[in-house]
Biotite code that builds the C-alpha atoms (Angstrom):
import biotite.structure as struc

atoms = struc.array([
    struc.Atom([29.444, 59.992, -10.207], chain_id="A", res_id=1, res_name="MET", atom_name="CA", element="C"),
    struc.Atom([29.086, 58.399, -7.269], chain_id="A", res_id=2, res_name="ARG", atom_name="CA", element="C"),
    struc.Atom([27.776, 54.965, -7.228], chain_id="A", res_id=3, res_name="ARG", atom_name="CA", element="C"),
    struc.Atom([24.844, 53.852, -4.849], chain_id="A", res_id=4, res_name="ARG", atom_name="CA", element="C"),
    struc.Atom([25.374, 50.372, -2.891], chain_id="A", res_id=5, res_name="VAL", atom_name="CA", element="C"),
    struc.Atom([22.605, 48.596, -1.732], chain_id="A", res_id=6, res_name="TYR", atom_name="CA", element="C"),
    struc.Atom([22.618, 47.815, 1.867], chain_id="A", res_id=7, res_name="ASN", atom_name="CA", element="C"),
    struc.Atom([19.303, 46.179, 2.836], chain_id="A", res_id=8, res_name="PRO", atom_name="CA", element="C"),
    struc.Atom([18.527, 46.152, 6.580], chain_id="A", res_id=9, res_name="SER", atom_name="CA", element="C"),
    struc.Atom([19.056, 42.853, 8.781], chain_id="A", res_id=10, res_name="PRO", atom_name="CA", element="C"),
    struc.Atom([15.240, 42.612, 9.003], chain_id="A", res_id=11, res_name="TRP", atom_name="CA", element="C"),
    struc.Atom([14.797, 42.153, 5.263], chain_id="A", res_id=12, res_name="LEU", atom_name="CA", element="C"),
    struc.Atom([17.733, 39.665, 4.971], chain_id="A", res_id=13, res_name="LEU", atom_name="CA", element="C"),
    struc.Atom([15.962, 37.593, 8.066], chain_id="A", res_id=14, res_name="LEU", atom_name="CA", element="C"),
    struc.Atom([12.374, 37.948, 6.134], chain_id="A", res_id=15, res_name="ARG", atom_name="CA", element="C"),
    struc.Atom([14.269, 36.380, 2.981], chain_id="A", res_id=16, res_name="ASP", atom_name="CA", element="C"),
    struc.Atom([15.799, 33.612, 5.046], chain_id="A", res_id=17, res_name="ILE", atom_name="CA", element="C"),
    struc.Atom([12.488, 32.650, 6.769], chain_id="A", res_id=18, res_name="LEU", atom_name="CA", element="C"),
    struc.Atom([10.467, 32.905, 3.483], chain_id="A", res_id=19, res_name="LEU", atom_name="CA", element="C"),
    struc.Atom([13.043, 30.606, 1.868], chain_id="A", res_id=20, res_name="GLY", atom_name="CA", element="C"),
    struc.Atom([13.005, 28.031, 4.873], chain_id="A", res_id=21, res_name="MET", atom_name="CA", element="C"),
    struc.Atom([9.354, 28.014, 5.111], chain_id="A", res_id=22, res_name="SER", atom_name="CA", element="C"),
    struc.Atom([8.814, 26.994, 1.495], chain_id="A", res_id=23, res_name="PHE", atom_name="CA", element="C"),
    struc.Atom([11.392, 24.590, 1.595], chain_id="A", res_id=24, res_name="SER", atom_name="CA", element="C"),
    struc.Atom([9.906, 22.970, 4.410], chain_id="A", res_id=25, res_name="ILE", atom_name="CA", element="C"),
    struc.Atom([6.182, 23.188, 2.842], chain_id="A", res_id=26, res_name="MET", atom_name="CA", element="C"),
    struc.Atom([7.636, 21.385, -0.305], chain_id="A", res_id=27, res_name="VAL", atom_name="CA", element="C"),
    struc.Atom([9.171, 18.613, 2.110], chain_id="A", res_id=28, res_name="TYR", atom_name="CA", element="C"),
    struc.Atom([6.174, 17.804, 3.846], chain_id="A", res_id=29, res_name="VAL", atom_name="CA", element="C"),
    struc.Atom([3.762, 18.137, 0.544], chain_id="A", res_id=30, res_name="MET", atom_name="CA", element="C"),
    struc.Atom([6.394, 15.332, -0.763], chain_id="A", res_id=31, res_name="VAL", atom_name="CA", element="C"),
    struc.Atom([6.173, 13.393, 2.536], chain_id="A", res_id=32, res_name="SER", atom_name="CA", element="C"),
    struc.Atom([2.484, 13.052, 2.419], chain_id="A", res_id=33, res_name="PHE", atom_name="CA", element="C"),
    struc.Atom([2.603, 12.356, -1.401], chain_id="A", res_id=34, res_name="GLY", atom_name="CA", element="C"),
    struc.Atom([4.876, 9.341, -0.786], chain_id="A", res_id=35, res_name="VAL", atom_name="CA", element="C"),
    struc.Atom([3.065, 7.974, 2.322], chain_id="A", res_id=36, res_name="ASP", atom_name="CA", element="C"),
    struc.Atom([-0.141, 8.052, 0.235], chain_id="A", res_id=37, res_name="GLU", atom_name="CA", element="C"),
    struc.Atom([1.456, 6.120, -2.876], chain_id="A", res_id=38, res_name="ALA", atom_name="CA", element="C"),
    struc.Atom([2.832, 3.289, -0.311], chain_id="A", res_id=39, res_name="VAL", atom_name="CA", element="C"),
    struc.Atom([-0.444, 3.109, 0.960], chain_id="A", res_id=40, res_name="ARG", atom_name="CA", element="C"),
    struc.Atom([-2.474, 3.022, -2.022], chain_id="A", res_id=41, res_name="ALA", atom_name="CA", element="C"),
    struc.Atom([-0.003, 0.263, -3.487], chain_id="A", res_id=42, res_name="SER", atom_name="CA", element="C"),
    struc.Atom([-0.325, -1.732, -0.287], chain_id="A", res_id=43, res_name="SER", atom_name="CA", element="C"),
    struc.Atom([-4.286, -1.555, -0.556], chain_id="A", res_id=44, res_name="GLN", atom_name="CA", element="C"),
    struc.Atom([-3.859, -2.732, -4.117], chain_id="A", res_id=45, res_name="GLU", atom_name="CA", element="C"),
    struc.Atom([-1.841, -5.351, -3.383], chain_id="A", res_id=46, res_name="ALA", atom_name="CA", element="C"),
    struc.Atom([-4.207, -6.816, -0.527], chain_id="A", res_id=47, res_name="GLU", atom_name="CA", element="C"),
    struc.Atom([-6.846, -6.506, -3.223], chain_id="A", res_id=48, res_name="ARG", atom_name="CA", element="C"),
    struc.Atom([-5.187, -8.288, -5.941], chain_id="A", res_id=49, res_name="ILE", atom_name="CA", element="C"),
    struc.Atom([-4.221, -11.205, -3.147], chain_id="A", res_id=50, res_name="LEU", atom_name="CA", element="C"),
    struc.Atom([-7.495, -11.609, -2.309], chain_id="A", res_id=51, res_name="ARG", atom_name="CA", element="C"),
    struc.Atom([-9.167, -11.582, -5.817], chain_id="A", res_id=52, res_name="ASP", atom_name="CA", element="C"),
    struc.Atom([-6.632, -14.514, -6.780], chain_id="A", res_id=53, res_name="SER", atom_name="CA", element="C"),
    struc.Atom([-7.369, -16.303, -3.913], chain_id="A", res_id=54, res_name="LEU", atom_name="CA", element="C"),
    struc.Atom([-10.990, -16.442, -4.716], chain_id="A", res_id=55, res_name="GLN", atom_name="CA", element="C"),
    struc.Atom([-10.654, -17.073, -8.468], chain_id="A", res_id=56, res_name="ARG", atom_name="CA", element="C"),
    struc.Atom([-8.605, -20.086, -7.530], chain_id="A", res_id=57, res_name="ALA", atom_name="CA", element="C"),
    struc.Atom([-11.023, -21.408, -5.089], chain_id="A", res_id=58, res_name="ALA", atom_name="CA", element="C"),
    struc.Atom([-13.989, -21.163, -7.958], chain_id="A", res_id=59, res_name="VAL", atom_name="CA", element="C"),
    struc.Atom([-11.376, -22.784, -10.470], chain_id="A", res_id=60, res_name="THR", atom_name="CA", element="C"),
    struc.Atom([-10.882, -25.178, -7.914], chain_id="A", res_id=61, res_name="SER", atom_name="CA", element="C"),
    struc.Atom([-14.871, -25.760, -7.330], chain_id="A", res_id=62, res_name="TYR", atom_name="CA", element="C"),
    struc.Atom([-15.304, -25.876, -11.187], chain_id="A", res_id=63, res_name="ALA", atom_name="CA", element="C"),
    struc.Atom([-12.604, -28.428, -11.913], chain_id="A", res_id=64, res_name="ILE", atom_name="CA", element="C"),
    struc.Atom([-12.623, -30.838, -8.534], chain_id="A", res_id=65, res_name="GLU", atom_name="CA", element="C"),
    struc.Atom([-16.304, -30.134, -7.529], chain_id="A", res_id=66, res_name="GLY", atom_name="CA", element="C"),
    struc.Atom([-15.849, -28.520, -4.256], chain_id="A", res_id=67, res_name="ARG", atom_name="CA", element="C"),
    struc.Atom([-14.048, -25.987, -2.790], chain_id="A", res_id=68, res_name="TYR", atom_name="CA", element="C"),
    struc.Atom([-10.427, -26.522, -1.494], chain_id="A", res_id=69, res_name="PRO", atom_name="CA", element="C"),
    struc.Atom([-10.552, -27.365, 2.213], chain_id="A", res_id=70, res_name="ALA", atom_name="CA", element="C"),
    struc.Atom([-7.308, -25.490, 2.848], chain_id="A", res_id=71, res_name="SER", atom_name="CA", element="C"),
    struc.Atom([-5.372, -22.391, 1.950], chain_id="A", res_id=72, res_name="LEU", atom_name="CA", element="C"),
    struc.Atom([-2.316, -24.935, 1.120], chain_id="A", res_id=73, res_name="CYS", atom_name="CA", element="C"),
    struc.Atom([-4.073, -26.567, -1.458], chain_id="A", res_id=74, res_name="HIS", atom_name="CA", element="C"),
    struc.Atom([-4.579, -23.380, -3.187], chain_id="A", res_id=75, res_name="LEU", atom_name="CA", element="C"),
    struc.Atom([-1.005, -22.219, -2.759], chain_id="A", res_id=76, res_name="GLU", atom_name="CA", element="C"),
    struc.Atom([0.260, -25.898, -3.909], chain_id="A", res_id=77, res_name="ASN", atom_name="CA", element="C"),
    struc.Atom([-2.093, -26.314, -6.932], chain_id="A", res_id=78, res_name="THR", atom_name="CA", element="C"),
    struc.Atom([-2.821, -22.989, -8.211], chain_id="A", res_id=79, res_name="PHE", atom_name="CA", element="C"),
    struc.Atom([0.826, -21.549, -7.721], chain_id="A", res_id=80, res_name="GLY", atom_name="CA", element="C"),
    struc.Atom([-0.516, -18.668, -5.497], chain_id="A", res_id=81, res_name="ILE", atom_name="CA", element="C"),
    struc.Atom([2.160, -17.405, -3.636], chain_id="A", res_id=82, res_name="SER", atom_name="CA", element="C"),
    struc.Atom([1.534, -15.443, -0.487], chain_id="A", res_id=83, res_name="ILE", atom_name="CA", element="C"),
    struc.Atom([3.958, -13.302, 1.367], chain_id="A", res_id=84, res_name="ASP", atom_name="CA", element="C"),
    struc.Atom([3.090, -14.173, 4.784], chain_id="A", res_id=85, res_name="HIS", atom_name="CA", element="C"),
    struc.Atom([5.266, -11.322, 6.321], chain_id="A", res_id=86, res_name="GLU", atom_name="CA", element="C"),
    struc.Atom([3.407, -8.872, 4.652], chain_id="A", res_id=87, res_name="ARG", atom_name="CA", element="C"),
    struc.Atom([-0.192, -10.267, 4.777], chain_id="A", res_id=88, res_name="PHE", atom_name="CA", element="C"),
    struc.Atom([-2.225, -12.147, 7.041], chain_id="A", res_id=89, res_name="VAL", atom_name="CA", element="C"),
    struc.Atom([-4.713, -14.594, 5.322], chain_id="A", res_id=90, res_name="VAL", atom_name="CA", element="C"),
    struc.Atom([-7.888, -16.040, 6.975], chain_id="A", res_id=91, res_name="HIS", atom_name="CA", element="C"),
    struc.Atom([-9.267, -18.893, 4.904], chain_id="A", res_id=92, res_name="TYR", atom_name="CA", element="C"),
    struc.Atom([-12.591, -20.481, 6.840], chain_id="A", res_id=93, res_name="SER", atom_name="CA", element="C"),
    struc.Atom([-14.485, -23.384, 4.719], chain_id="A", res_id=94, res_name="VAL", atom_name="CA", element="C"),
    struc.Atom([-17.763, -24.009, 5.793], chain_id="A", res_id=95, res_name="LEU", atom_name="CA", element="C"),
    struc.Atom([-18.750, -26.869, 3.944], chain_id="A", res_id=96, res_name="ALA", atom_name="CA", element="C"),
    struc.Atom([-17.424, -28.285, 0.480], chain_id="A", res_id=97, res_name="SER", atom_name="CA", element="C"),
    struc.Atom([-20.290, -26.818, -1.639], chain_id="A", res_id=98, res_name="ASN", atom_name="CA", element="C"),
    struc.Atom([-20.207, -23.261, -0.155], chain_id="A", res_id=99, res_name="LEU", atom_name="CA", element="C"),
    struc.Atom([-17.762, -20.747, -1.006], chain_id="A", res_id=100, res_name="PRO", atom_name="CA", element="C"),
    struc.Atom([-14.945, -19.917, 1.531], chain_id="A", res_id=101, res_name="PRO", atom_name="CA", element="C"),
    struc.Atom([-14.654, -17.005, 3.567], chain_id="A", res_id=102, res_name="ILE", atom_name="CA", element="C"),
    struc.Atom([-11.271, -15.349, 2.565], chain_id="A", res_id=103, res_name="ILE", atom_name="CA", element="C"),
    struc.Atom([-10.087, -12.497, 4.475], chain_id="A", res_id=104, res_name="LEU", atom_name="CA", element="C"),
    struc.Atom([-6.772, -10.640, 3.761], chain_id="A", res_id=105, res_name="VAL", atom_name="CA", element="C"),
    struc.Atom([-5.301, -8.420, 5.954], chain_id="A", res_id=106, res_name="ILE", atom_name="CA", element="C"),
    struc.Atom([-1.882, -6.262, 5.543], chain_id="A", res_id=107, res_name="ALA", atom_name="CA", element="C"),
    struc.Atom([0.287, -6.426, 8.433], chain_id="A", res_id=108, res_name="VAL", atom_name="CA", element="C"),
    struc.Atom([1.436, -2.954, 9.633], chain_id="A", res_id=109, res_name="PRO", atom_name="CA", element="C"),
    struc.Atom([4.842, -2.385, 9.446], chain_id="A", res_id=110, res_name="ARG", atom_name="CA", element="C"),
])
């Protein structure tokens, strides 16, 4: 009895190689987009948390001292808020001591 040997054509081999490569590239692209989205969401969440904690500290200062803090340094020193100045730009503007300050937190692009 003779054995049959499967001998695929070069076109079938090329097709299989191209399908494998395209699948690998597709998986790589999907993982890359997922990681980028996770980093972006994390940065937005950190920005929101910093803004909320600054606003809470300003309101707490108003409740304790009877006026809103005149500067961002006062919030950092008195309430122990740490700001990563390399990662965020914080704009703190006070109109009057009895009006809430305008607090803007902007993430620095990397």
